[in-house]
C-alpha positions, -999 to 999 in steps of 0.1 A, spaced: 425 80 441 455 68 421 479 43 436 509 65 431 518 98 449 543 122 433 571 131 456 585 166 458 619 155 444 604 137 414 581 166 407 610 191 407 634 169 387 612 159 358 590 174 332 554 166 341 519 170 327 494 182 354 457 176 347 424 175 365 410 144 381 388 138 351 418 128 330 430 92 332 460 72 321 441 59 291 435 95 279 472 104 280 483 71 265 458 75 236 473 109 228 508 96 230 499 67 206 487 93 180 518 115 186 548 91 187 555 66 159 560 38 184 545 32 218 549 1 241 532 -4 275 558 -13 301 535 -19 330 501 -6 341 515 28 350 542 33 323 545 34 285 577 37 265 580 57 232 618 53 226 649 38 242 653 69 264 618 82 269 589 68 290 559 84 306 543 72 338 512 80 358 488 89 370 503 102 402 484 121 429 495 157 433 497 166 469 489 201 482 526 205 492 539 197 457 513 220 441 522 248 465 560 244 461 559 243 423 531 268 419 509 243 401 473 254 395 449 243 423 427 225 398 454 200 390 449 168 408 470 143 388 504 142 372 521 122 344 559 122 346 583 121 316 614 100 322 641 113 298 677 123 303 685 160 298 698 168 263 707 204 259 721 223 229 730 259 222 718 291 240 687 310 230 695 339 206 687 372 222 662 381 194 641 351 203 637 359 240 601 363 250 588 342 221 583 309 239 581 304 277 599 270 272 628 286 254 629 313 281 632 287 308 663 273 292 680 303 277 716 291 284 711 257 268 679 247 249 664 212 252 670 191 221 665 155 209 642 133 229 640 157 258 626 184 234 602 158 220 590 149 255 584 186 263 566 192 230 543 162 237 535 172 272 526 208 261 505 194 233 487 171 257 482 199 282 466 220 254 443 192 244 434 181 279 431 216 295 462 209 317 495 224 325 531 216 316 555 218 346 591 219 334 620 204 354 631 233 375 597 247 383 585 268 353 547 262 347 532 267 313 494 266 309 486 265 272 454 281 259 432 252 246 418 277 220 452 291 211 454 277 175 421 269 157 439 255 126 429 220 115 440 197 86 419 172 67 440 143 54 425 122 26 435 99 -2 414 120 -26 427 150 -45 401 176 -52 408 199 -82 405 236 -75 371 240 -92 357 211 -72 369 224 -39 359 260 -48 324 248 -55 322 228 -23 334 258 -2 311 283 -18 284 274 7 309 279 36 330 309 26 309 339 19 336 357 -1 364 335 -14 391 334 -40 416 309 -53 453 316 -55 450 304 -91 422 327 -100 441 358 -87 459 358 -120 427 361 -141 432 327 -156 450 296 -144 451 275 -175 482 253 -171 503 239 -199 493 203 -207 526 189 -194 523 207 -160 507 188 -131 491 209 -104 504 197 -70 494 226 -47 469 255 -45 451 277 -21 416 290 -15 410 318 10 383 341 24 386 373 43 368 374 77 367 398 106 402 400 121 420 381 94 418 355 67 409 318 66 426 297 40 427 262 27 461 252 15 461 220 -6 491 198 -13 503 163 -14 521 152 18 546 124 21 553 128 58 522 130 80 515 128 118 517 94 134 479 95 139 474 98 102 501 74 91 483 46 110 456 46 83 462 23 54 454 49 28 480 72 42 509 48 44 526 62 13 514 98 17 481 115 11 465 149 3 465 175 31 438 202 32 452 226 58 425 250 70 442 279 88 434 313 104 459 341 97 450 370 121 456 406 111 475 412 143 499 383 144 520 398 171 491 399 196 481 364 188 517 352 190 521 365 226 486 356 237 476 391 247 442 392 230 414 416 235 378 405 239 372 414 203 401 393 191 390 363 211 356 365 195 372 368 161 393 337 168 362 318 180 344 328 148 374 316 128 374 283 146 338 277 138 344 285 101 374 262 100 353 233 114 326 240 88 351 240 60 366 207 72 332 191 73 325 203 38 358 189 26 352 155 43 319 152 25 336 149 -8 371 137 2 366 113 32 396 109 55 406 121 89 410 155 107 440 164 129 448 195 150 481 214 149 496 188 173 486 159 151 459 147 174 428 132 157 394 151 160 358 140 154 338 168 139 
């Protein structure tokens, strides 16, 4: 068991990440190191990411705290974000119901370092199969499979023909945004800096959007070859019913289609890595091994 036990007052007054007993402090710190540009250990329980944000844990979650805050029964440990409240304007009426975090703070939305802390805790919860418990008691349990999108970052630029050839064995029926216009011969003085290859699948479209990126996630910026920018091959699933996917109310068929899209996205990323070695990150910027 952990040395620390989370008190009821601390649990109610801070944003926390609740996880199963299989997750350790090293797991959360590793994710934070790939999310924040800077991270410094303060002691064996705490790491600091900025002058006003630190995260400590693991704390034991007692039955009383779980019950009072309606935290899922499987959550045994907690990591606490220490950050002062920083609130901005109210949530516009037309954005109500879009995001449970926004809904929790309709009168004054978190901003600055507080917003960054919440975003990290939600991303970590999604990656680790945990829950985000907002100060005030709202519990958000992200779907780990919510977004199958991945991005390959590489120092190597693949011309459209090269990538098209490579993906021919992965995408059964594919087209390039350039070939949509019958011909894509460019004037000699024009340098191609972005293009797209896509394929229709059941329930939507999977696309590979290619462009140079100057600003990359902290996990990618740590590589020497990405210090001055690199090429991003963003492999995305665009569902036909974006509204259903946006609110998370998916049918069994839609979940199967999303799973099939996720498998195809991973296959496409492997194919790209074979000819353009680099690294793969998910939508939160966390590194993945495929």
